C-alpha positions as CSV (number, residue, x, y, z in Angstrom):
1,M,34.2,123.9,165.4
2,R,37.3,124.2,163.3
3,K,37.5,122.7,159.7
4,S,40.2,120.1,159.1
5,S,42.7,121.0,156.5
6,K,43.4,118.7,153.6
7,A,46.7,117.5,155.1
8,E,45.0,116.6,158.4
9,I,42.3,114.6,156.5
10,I,45.0,112.7,154.6
11,V,46.9,111.9,157.8
12,R,43.7,110.8,159.5
13,N,42.7,108.6,156.5
14,R,46.2,107.0,156.5
15,K,45.9,106.2,160.2
16,I,42.5,104.6,159.7
17,M,43.9,102.5,156.7
18,L,47.0,101.5,158.8
19,F,44.7,100.4,161.7
20,A,42.4,98.5,159.3
21,G,45.5,96.8,157.8
22,I,46.8,95.7,161.2
23,I,43.4,94.3,162.2
24,L,43.1,92.5,158.9
25,T,46.6,91.0,159.3
26,I,45.8,89.8,162.8
27,V,42.5,88.2,161.6
28,L,44.1,86.4,158.7
29,A,47.0,85.2,160.8
30,F,44.5,83.8,163.3
31,I,42.5,82.0,160.6
32,F,45.6,80.6,159.0
33,Y,47.1,79.2,162.2
34,S,43.8,77.9,163.6
35,N,43.2,76.0,160.3
36,R,46.8,74.6,160.5
37,A,46.2,73.3,164.1
38,V,42.9,71.7,163.1
39,A,44.6,70.0,160.2
40,E,47.3,68.5,162.4
41,N,44.8,67.3,165.0
42,S,42.7,65.6,162.3
43,R,45.5,63.3,161.2
44,P,44.4,59.7,161.6
45,V,45.9,57.8,164.5
46,Y,46.4,54.1,164.0
47,T,46.3,51.6,166.9
48,Y,48.5,48.5,166.9
49,Y,49.1,45.6,169.2
50,T,52.3,43.7,169.7
51,S,53.4,40.8,171.8
52,Y,56.3,41.3,174.1
53,E,58.3,38.7,176.0
54,I,59.1,39.9,179.5
55,Q,62.9,39.9,180.1
56,P,64.6,39.4,183.5
57,G,64.7,42.8,185.3
58,D,61.8,44.3,183.3
59,T,59.1,46.3,185.1
60,L,55.9,47.8,183.7
61,W,57.7,51.2,183.9
62,T,60.7,50.0,181.8
63,I,58.4,48.3,179.3
64,A,56.4,51.5,179.0
65,D,59.6,53.5,178.4
66,Q,60.4,51.1,175.4
67,F,56.9,51.4,173.8
68,M,55.8,54.9,174.5
69,N,56.2,57.5,171.8
70,A,55.5,61.1,171.2
71,E,51.8,60.5,170.8
72,T,51.6,59.0,174.3
73,S,52.3,61.4,177.1
74,D,50.8,59.8,180.2
75,K,52.9,56.9,181.4
76,T,50.5,55.9,184.2
77,A,47.6,55.6,181.7
78,F,49.9,53.6,179.4
79,I,50.8,51.1,182.2
80,D,47.1,50.9,183.3
81,N,46.2,50.0,179.7
82,I,48.9,47.2,179.7
83,K,47.4,45.9,183.0
84,T,43.9,45.9,181.6
85,L,44.8,44.2,178.3
86,N,46.7,41.5,180.1
87,H,44.5,41.1,183.2
88,I,47.3,42.1,185.6
89,S,46.1,43.3,188.9
90,G,49.3,44.3,190.6
91,D,52.7,45.5,189.5
92,N,54.4,42.1,189.5
93,I,55.3,40.6,186.1
94,T,57.2,37.4,185.4
95,A,60.2,37.0,183.1
96,G,59.6,34.6,180.2
97,K,55.8,35.4,180.0
98,Y,54.3,37.3,177.1
99,I,52.1,40.4,177.4
100,V,50.1,42.3,174.8
101,I,51.0,46.0,174.4
102,E,48.8,48.5,172.6
103,Y,50.5,51.5,170.9
104,S,49.4,54.3,168.6
105,S,51.1,55.8,165.6
106,Y,50.3,58.4,162.9
107,D,52.1,56.0,160.4
108,K,50.1,53.2,158.8
109,L,51.9,50.0,158.8
110,L,52.0,48.0,155.6
111,R,52.3,44.3,156.1
112,Y,53.1,41.9,153.3
113,F,52.3,38.2,153.7
114,I,54.2,35.6,151.8
């Protein structure tokens, strides 16, 4: 077995330190970004209800387009929720009637009553 020279030992130690630095950087990046994702997912979501007067030509799909936002991604589920809240069994709605629509937001609404 051959003895390693001082230069070879230095090169080997530098490689080990470089490898350890890369691993440490990856671990820290993972921790930082996973904490950031948890923080975004832990934001409170507020649920609100509004009354909407059905206009001539409105469908449940066009109403969903008006009230859906970035937090709502499934249009079918949104429409099913409108149907459930308003006891609607089919897809037919009548102009002039009012329906209740539930929507969510990360923003807290402040209401002032006079």
